Every structure is written in C-alpha cells, then in structure tokens.
N, C-alpha and C positions, 0 to 999 in steps of 0.2 A: 789314495783314489783309487774308487771303484772301478768296474766295468761303464763306457764311455759311454752304452745303452741301458747302467742301472741289469739290462738282463740284456739275454746274444736276439736279434731273433736271424733262423735261419735262412732268410732271401736275402743273396745279398745286396748292399747297398755302392752306389757311386761314390770316387772319394774324389775326391784331387787340390790340390798344389796349388796358389795364391803370393807370388812376393813381388808385393810394390816397391819401389828406387830407397824409398827416403833411410836415410843414416850411413845409405853406403863409408862414407869417413869420417864416421864415429870409431871411434878407438876403442878399443873392445879391456878394459876394466878388470881385468884379470887375467895371468898371467898365461904367457904363452904363443898369444897375438897380437901383434899390430891393430889394428881395425875388425872389426865387427863382422865385416864381408868376410873377413879371411876362415873367422872361426865358422861361419855358418857354413862357405864351403866345408870344412873338415869335419863338422861334426855332425851334419841336417845336409846338404847338400851331396857329396861322397858317400854316406856315411847309410842310405835310407835311397834305395837302386827304383822307387817309383817314378812315373812321372813327376815334373812338377814344372805351374812354368813361371816366371824369373822375369825382371824386372829390376829397369837400372831408370835414373833418373838425369837424364844427358848433362843440364849444369851445374848436376854437382860433382862430377869425373872426368867430365869431357875438355880441354883443351881450352876451348871460349866459356865455357863455364868458371863458377862464383869461387874454384879452387886450382887457376894454370899448375901450378905449384908441383900440388900431391900429383896434377894428371895421367902422370906416367903411371904410378902405382898402385893407385887403384884403374887404371884401364886392366891391366893385365890381371889384377883383382879377377875382374869382368871375364875378360878370357877368357880364363880359366874356368868358370866357374858354368859362361857359356859353352865351351868346351864337351862341357860333361851329358855321354850321352843319351840322360835322363831329361835333361834341361831342355824344355822348350821358351825361347823365347818370348821376353815384351817389352815394354816401349811405355813409364811409368812422365813421362815428354817430354820439356824441356827444362822447363824453371818450376815445375809443381804446382802451376794455378792451383791457388787456393779457393774460387767462387770463378767456375767459368763463362757465369753470369755477367758480372759486375769484372769483370777483367775486360772483358769482351769490347769496347765503344761501340762497334757494334746495337749490347744489347745495355750495358747497361754505366756507368760513370767509374772509367780506368784510376785504382789507389794507387799507389806504387807498395803496398804492404800486402795486394792479391796475389802474389808470386813472389820466385823469390830473387833475391835483390843479384840480377848481373849488373856492370858498369856494363852500360854505351846498347843495354838489349831494352825495348818498349813490346809490348804482351802484341804476337803473329800468332794468328788460327793456325797458320800453311807451316810456321818455323815451328808450335808445340808438336801439332801430331808429324804430318808426311819428314821435315828436315829433321826429329830428332831418332825415327823405326832411318831415315838412308845415313843419319852419320851411326847408330848400332849396327846396319847394315852395311856396313864401309868399313869401318873399325874393327869389331870389336865381337862379330861374328865365324866362327869358322868357315873355312867352305860350307857350302850345303845348307845353312841353314840362313834363318832368313826370323826378322821378328814376322809372330802371330797371331799378337794380342796389345789392344794399347789400353793402358787401367787405371783410365782415370782418376786422376787427386785430387787433392784435396776437400772440397763441401763430393765433391763426385757429382755435377748437375751438370752439363755438358748441352748442350749448345742443340740446337736441331741441326747449326750448319755444324757446329762439330764433332756430333755423330756422321756429316755428308763426307764431314774433313777424311777420316778413319774409312770411312767405305769404299772413301776412293784410293784409301791410298791398301786399301787392298789388306786390310790385316782387319781381325775380331774387336766388341770393346766388350769392355764390363771395370764391373763397380756403381755403388751406390747402393739402393737399400738400407735399410738399416729392423735384419733379423736378431731377436736380439732375445730372448728369453730365455734367463737363467731359474736357479729353485731359489723358494722356496715358491716364491709367484711368481711366474713363467709363463706366462697363457700363447694360443696359436696367436689372438690378438697384437705380438710383440711381431709378427712374422710376419716378412714383406714377402711382393709377390714376384716370379719369374724377372718383370724386367717394364722398362714405362715407352709407350712409340708416343713423342715430338714429332710425331710427322710420315705419309706416310711409306708403306712397306721394308724393308729390314734393315732397308739404311737408315732408319730413321729410328729404330728401335736401343735405344742405351737396353741389355747386358746390366741386375744385380748380382752380385754378387753370393753369393748361397747362405752365408755367416757372416761376420761380423769378425774385428782384428781386433788382435793383442791393445792398440791403443785402444780397443774400450776398455775392456777386461781390463786393460791397466789405470781403469781415472785416467786416462789422458796421457798418460806415461808417467805418470804420476806415481804412484807403489799400491797396490800389490805387483812387485813386477815380474812377482811369476804367476801373477793373474791371468796369466795366458789358460791356466787348464782349468775355468770353468767353458771354454764356450764346450768339455765333456757337457757341462748339462746340459746346450743347447743343441747339441745331439745327438741326446734320451730325450728330450720332450719332443727333439724335432722328425723324432723319430717312432711314438709311439703315445698312441694303440694306434695312429696311424702315417707311414710316411710321407714325409712333407717338402726334404730339403734328402738333399743329399747330404754328406761329410766335403767340407770348405775348410782348409786348410792355409788359415788366411792371416800371413805377418806380413812385418818393416826388417830393414836388414838392422834398423837399431837393436832390435833383437838377438842380435851377436853382439851387443857390449856386454852386457852384468851377466853371469851366473845366474844369475836367477832365471831370469826367462829364457837361457836358455836348452834348463835344462828344464822348465815349465815346456818349453815344446817342441824337448823330445823328448818326455811325461805325455804329449800331448801325442806324436805320433808312434812309443809304444805302442801303445793303448789304440789305437788307432787301428794300425796294425793283425795286432789278435781277433778284429772282428772282422766277421766275412763278409769283406771291404770290394770293392772290384777299382785301385784307385786307374782315373783316365786323365792327360789331357787337361784344361781347363778350355782350351779350343774344342772339345774335343764334349763337355756341357756347355756350350754357346749357340755349340752347333745343333743341339735335341733339344735347346731351350725353340733357336727360331723355327727349328722342327714344326715344335709343339704350335706352332700358332700357327700353323694348315694343317696341321694335321686331322685328317676326316671319321665319321665311324656313320656310318648309314645299315639298315637296315631290308633284307633284301632277298625274297625268296624264302624266307625262316633264317639267313646266318646276314651276321653282322661283316659288313665292308667295311674294315678298318686300312684308312690310306694314313700314312705318317709318312717321311725322306728316310736316306739315307744314313739317318745319326740316331733315329730316334728307332726302339726296338721293342716297345716292352708299354702292356698295359694291363689295369689291369681289373679284374673283375672282381663283383661281392660274392663277399659270403657267399658257398654252397652252392656254386661255377665253379669249372669248371669247363676245358676246348673238350670235343669231337676228334680225335685225332684222325677219325677212322676219313670225314667227312668234312674236315678243315684243311683247306691249304693256303701253305704261308707260316704254320706254324709247329716251332722248334721244339716245343716242350714248356710245360706250364708249372709252379712249386706253388701250394697252397701254403697259408699260411693264416695267424690270428685276425687277418688284418681282411682279408680277401685271397684273390687265386694272381699272383703277376704272372703271365701270358708269354713268352719270347716267342716273333717276332723274326722268324728269316731271311726277310728280303721289306721291302719301304710299300707295304698291300695285301693283303690277307684277307679271306674269307672263311670267319671260322663263325661251326654250331658248338653248340653251348649243352654239355647234362650236367647232372643234378650230382653236388660232389660223394655222392654213396654207390655210385651208380661204377656197377659192379666192371672190375679195371681191363681197363683196352690191353691187352699183349704185346702190345703197339711197340718198342724202343723211345726213350723222350729224352729228350737236357732238361734236368731240374736245374740246374743250376751252370753257374759260367761265367771263369774271371776270365771271359775275353768276347771278343764282337763274331757275333756267328754269319757268314755271308751263302750265299746257292747251294745248302742246305735242300736236298735229294730225298727223300726214301725206294728203297728197292725190295720189295717186302717186307720182310720186319731185316732190313738192312740197314744204315744211313751211310751218306758221307756230307762231310761241307767240309767249306773250308772254315778257320781260328784265328785268330791273331788277339791275342794279348798283351800289356806291356811288362808287367808282375805278376811271377811266379805265375802261370797261366796253367786250366785247368777245362774239365769239362763231369759236370757227377750227372752220370749216365739213368735214369727210372725202366724198372722195367727189362734189366741186362742181365744178362753170367755168365758167371762166366765159365759156361762154354759157348760165351760171343767171341771173334776175336777180336784186334785191337794193330790196326795202325795208322803211322803217322807219316809223310813224307811218301810214306811207303814203304817201311821197316815197322816191321810187327817189334811191339812196343806192352807189355803187363801192368790191367787197372788195376788198378787197388781198391778194399774194398775201405768204406767210409763209414762203419757200425750203422746205418740203417737202412742199410738190404739195398745202395746206390753202386757204383763202381765208375770213382776217378779216376782220366785219364788226364798225366800232364805233358806235355811239349813246352819248346824250347822259349823265352820270353822272345819279340820285336820290340827290338830297340829303335825309340823314334816313330812320330807316327805314321809315316811309312814302313815300317820295317816289314820283312815277309809275312805273308798268311800263310798257316800251312794245310795240307790236306791231309782231314781226319777221315779216316775210314770206317765202322762198327758192324761187322757179320757176324746173323746172327744166326741157328740153325730152330728150324719150326721143330 
C-alpha cells in the first residue's frame, strides 16, 4: 500500500478516531480471543496510544438489552476499554435506531425493524440518548470520565429534537455525511460538508463524520473484509491539491471479528501515523467545526482581524503571502506549502498584517509546526514563551531559531534536535486525556 497521501505534505494534519459500538457482542473468528471487542482492546486501543473516541450500544451489552446473559462479560470488556487513558467515551444510543425520523412517532411511522429488537422496548428519544449516557456513566465509565460524544446510529439522520436532546445531555454529536471519494474516479463532489443545521444555534447542528467507515468500504460488510484500506485513497483525495478534510479513522467493533478486517485496520493506523499528523479527540474536532460556524474575518486599517474560538486556531492564506510577525498580534507562526500558507494562532483573536512570501526573512523565531495546542503565546525580544499541550509524541518545530537558543520545558533546560530543514524540534511529555497537564515552553535566543 502506498503512502496514505501518495506523497507527504509537510504541514501537519489533524487526525481523530471514532468507533461506533455495533458488533460488540460478535465473536472473534480467529484464535486468541472470544470476542472481537477483546481483539480491538489488545490490537488497537492499547497498541496505538493515540486519542480515540469509543462508543457502545447499551442494548447490545447492558442487562436490559438484547443479550442479558452475556452482559456481565461484555460490560467487563467495555470497562477495560474505557479505563484506558487514551480513550474518550461515546454513546451509540440504546437500541441503535436505523432511521431516526421514521422511528420517532412524532415525525414518522414507527416500525419494529427500525431499531434493534429489545423485548418490551418502544422507541423513546430520551431513553436512547440521556438514558444510554446515564447507563455508561453509571456502570462502565471509570472515575473522572463521562460520555463526551453521542454518535448517531443507522442512517445518522437525527431530528432537531434528537439534536436538542443530546445538547441538553451535555454531549457533542457526530455521524452522517457521505465523504467517500476513492480512486480512480473519486472527485470533490463525493465530499460532504462539515455538518448540517436543523434549526437555530449549535444545539441544532449535526456534525458529520469527516470520512466514511469500513461498512462502506466493505460493501455493507459483505466483502472484501480488508476493504478499509481504501480509506487511504480518500485521505489522499481530501488532502491534495488542497486540504479539505482531516484524517478520520472511523470503524465499528465488528472490525475486530475477522483477521482480514483487523489487519486492514492496523495498516490504516500504521500508515497514518507515519504521516505528519496531529492526533486529537473526536470532541476536539467537533469543537473546531462549531467554532468555524462563528468565525469572522474583517479588514480594519490595513490589517486582517480574525476572530475564531477556543478550539479553532488555524487559517490558510493564498499562495504567495505570509504574516508579518513584527506587525501582527496573536500569531504563533506559519508554514508555507504548495497549497498556501497555514497561519497558527495562539488565541481566539488576532490582528494580521501580510507580506509577500519572498520578502526578506523576519529575524523573529516562530513556530512553523506543532503536534500540540499552543496558548498564552508571548514575545520578549527574540525570545518566546507559551503553554503547550499535545496527546501523542508532542513537539514544536521552531524556525529562525538556532543552536545559540536555549530551551526550557516547565523550567528545566532541554536539548533541541535539528529536523534537517534548518528548524529546531523541542519535544515534551504528552498530556493524557483532554484535561491533561499543560507544559510551559520557553525559548531564549541571543541577538
């Protein structure tokens, strides 16, 4: 399998993982594991210490669901998964509705086949969302963790009422869309937007998955069961010649039941992590989408005024332009690539002056790339100081810094390394979980 993008782009790309709960009770079809969920625990969730958002269907594993006799064993596996420090918890509902509109008597005509058949259960919106969240928080989540994301099931077509129910439950939502360009004929017309509004406000906004899952790449789980590797083609098409989507490794628990599907999934992880990616949680991606809905750009007295939000700290300039660091505020740094110049912000607002890309180099050190969120960025002469937090092998790449510069992480001197392109790389410990520690980074450069 060629590189995930066919060719690599120097600029970091966000990546995230979302796992829908379908198939959790399914048996593994190869030696070593009773359930596919156990195989995923060992071969994916523990093996790759990157942020992942994992959900379960309560009706599949809970004591009031379809398989009460299996519930104790299945719940014990779910607890092990949710206890892993890199796992964010999601809910994939109670009965896994296949069509959220037709399943709800308020909007359509309820039919038995529109959700999992659970004895004695009739569709109830509050039970699907709030009830499943309370179940996971109460029986499966370890201390200090709660459900963060509601991952829509079936056709992923929630009503406005369902979206509002998730919002009231205090969780983000995701799924839906249909981004599926593959070679040889894949085009940008096969790419969905970031989401869809079904009313006013963020509480009525459905976030789409960035790419599709293995069910689509395996022709509705018929074969080839290694079909998930074709998502690498989608990653490439959504990256070149312009970046349109992040990397979304999106699959279900039944991918752990077959050796072919499990190895395909491992291949996707291995290839992706060899690329310049910044792994984040699904909730991080969702917050960026919501911030983008409210972002504003305006010109005032010759400067661009950028207003984003807490989570959105990046924008792209056209080819040929770079920010003037001396006369801009709120700018951490930038990186020019064939598709344009990516500008990094250290706050939710910035005032940006521009220069032509061939302008004489500004002597100020700046961050050209980072696998970390950067906040509280301050300059003092040629020195800079900022807070940084990243989940997986975090580092910052500094341009216009040299080996005469000194570096401190949390007050302790550290050594930088050369990246082969004249930039210095400073690494620091990862933050476990979304609320992990923030590191204080200092760069002191002599004039």
